[in-house]
N, C-alpha and C positions, 0 to 999 in steps of 0.2 A: 504493500500500500504506500502511496505517496500523498502526503497531506497537502492541503491547499497552501499552507504556510511554506512548505518546501517548494511548491511550484512558483510561488511569488518570489522566493529567493533566487530561483533559477532564472526567472525573467529579469529580475533586477540585476543579476550578474551580467546578463547579456547586454544590458543597456548601461552598464557602469553605474548602477544605482545601488551598490552593495551597502549594507549597514556599516561596514568598516570604513567606507569611503563615501559617506553620504554627502560630503561637501562637493563631490564631483558630480555634476548633474548635466546630462545631455538634454534634458527636457524641461524640468521644473524643480524648484527647491521644495515643493510641497510633497513631502514623502508620503503622508497619509493619503493624499489625493491620488498619487501614483498607485499605491497598493489597492485602493478601492477600485480604480479603473481596471487594474489587472484582474481582480476578482470578477468583475463584470464581463471581462473578455474571455476568461478561461473556458466557459461553456462553449462559446463559439469556436475557440481554438481546438477543443477536444472534438467537436463535431466535424471540423475540417479534416483533422488527422484520421478520424475513424473512416472517412470515405476513401482514404488513401493507404490504409493500414497494411495491405498485401498479406493478410493472414496473421499479422502480429496482434498482440493484445494492447489495447489502449486504456479502456476502462471497463474491465470485464467483471461480471457478477455470475455466481453459480448458485442455483437454488437446490435445496435438498429435495429428493423425490417426493416426500410427503407434502411439500409446499407448492408442487406443480399441479395446477387445476386442469384436469382433463375432462372434456365433455365428448359428446358424440352427435353427429348429424344423422338425419333419417337415412342418408345413403350409406352409412356405416363408417364414415371418416371419424378418426379420433381428432378432437379439436383441442388445442392448447391455448388457453387465455394468456395473452401477453401482458407482462407488467407495464405499468404506465411509463416507466423510464426506458423501455426497450427501444434500441435504435438499429440493431443488426444481430443476426444469428451467428453464434460461434459454433455451437454443437447441440444437437438434441438426439435423444435415443429412447426408443420404446423397448420394453423387456423382450419382445419377440424379434427384434432386429439383431442381425449379426454384426452390424457396424453402425456408427453414428452418422447422422445427416449433418453436413457442415455448410450447407448453403440453401437459400430459398430459391425454389424452382419457378419456372414460368407457369402461369395458369393453364397452359396447354397440357401440362401433365395430368390435370384432372380429367380431361377428355380421354387421354390414354387409359387412365385408371378405369373409367366407365366401360371402354371398349373391351379391355382385357377381362374385367370382372374381378371383384374382390377376392373370391375364393381361388382364382387361377394364379394368383401371384405367390410364388414361393418365398420363403423367408430370406433366401439369398438375393432376392431382387433388391436392387439399390434403393434404399429408402428415400422418400421424397417428402418435402414439406412445401406448402404453398401459402402465401399470405392471403387472408380473406378478412371480411368485415362481418361481424355477427349482427343479429337483428337489433341489438341494443346499440350498435355503432362502434363497439369495441373491436380492436384489431386482434385477430387470432391466427394461428397456424393450423392448417389442415395437414394431418400426418397419415401417410400410408406407405406400404401395406400395414395392416393391423389386425390383431385378434380382438374378439369381443371383450375379453378380460384384460387387455393390455394395460400396462401402467408405464409411466415415465420413470426412467432410471437415471436420466441425465438431461440437464437443461442449463446451458451456459450462453450468455449473451453480452453484447456490448450495450452499455447503459449511458444515458444522459448524465452529464456531470452534475454532482451535488456537492456544493462547497463544504457542507458539514461532514462529508464522507471522504473527500479527496478522490484520487484515482484508486480503484480497487486493484485487481490483477492487471499489471501493466508492464510491458517490455521497457527496459531502460532506454532503448533507442527511441521508442515512441513517446516516452516522457520528455525526452530532449526535443523531439519534434513539436510537441505541444508547447513547450517553452518558446521555441523559435517562432511558431505561428503567433503565439500571444504577443511576443515582442514586435512582430511585424504589424499586427493589428494596433498595437499601442502607438507605434510610429505613425501609422495612418491617421490615428486620432489627432496627433500633433502635426499632421501634414508634412512629415519627414518621409516622403514617398520613395526616395532612393534607398534609404536605409530599410524601409519596409520591404521593398522588393528584394533586397539582398538577404534579409532574414528569411523571407518566404522561400527563396531558392535553397537555403540550407535545409529548411524543413522538408521540402520536396525531395532533396537528396537523401535525407534520412529515411523517408517513406519509400524510396525507390526500390530497395532490395527486399525481396519477399522473405518471409520466415522459412527456415529450413527445418 
């Protein structure tokens, strides 16, 4: 876990606003104002990096199986109710699956499911999940293939940033990318566009290599 305070320090170091050298300011002498602005910008920075994460962890949460709410549609799909802070899927697995599903598929997969028929899909069939919207407007994942008594044994996802929690499971490389993006956004606020562009380039470079 990386706390919000640690992220603030990383951004301040990048812009030469460290606590040990607070007299050297590239932007303003109002330290409190800078910190408050950084905190406001971190959620946006996290969201930008999450879109470029290339399989790496940015702000990952994992729910215990008992905390994962599973429902079922009339067609026999298992439906997983997504948490309010969900932004992207990392991994989900039902008890009957031999492997985890690590990506959200196109809605076209639902048509394939209907054509093949629920009972004709062997357990070795690559599991699929599709984003959908429930009757009440909540976002859900449709999961298949599935058994009638299936339960969720794994659900890991990228979450929106919460300042009170900081970054959950996070690759160190992605934490640095968040700091660089936040510094870029901060320079944009103060109309230092050349510096902002430079910091964003560093962030893109950090996100460019996929996880192995």
